[in-house]
C-alpha positions, 0 to 999 in steps of 0.5 A: 795901284801898280803891279810889277813882275819879277824884274820890277817892270810895271806889269799892270796899272789898276785904275778902278775896282767896281761891281757889276751885279755880282761880278767884281770888275777890275779896269786898268792897263797892262804894260802901260798901254793896252786897256784891260777889263777883268771880271771876277765871278763869286765862284772863281773868287771862292776857287781862289780861296783854295790857293791860300794857306794859313801862313799866306792868310797871315801875311795878307792880314799883316801885309799893309802894315809892312814896309816896302823897302828891302831889309839888309842883314848885318854881316 
């Protein structure tokens, strides 16, 4: 899975998501070269839920069914 910045350059390439006890471990490379291992605790995941609004939750639920191409409006 690749994550891009606002200029469409690759920011992070996630190679695996695993568990380590009660932690979620995300492994990948940042900027295509620097290896990175991030660990997310249940407490921090719950803190992250505070960032979600009902509108954003609905977007996330429907996100996988959306097209990635940009829509153009008719003149």
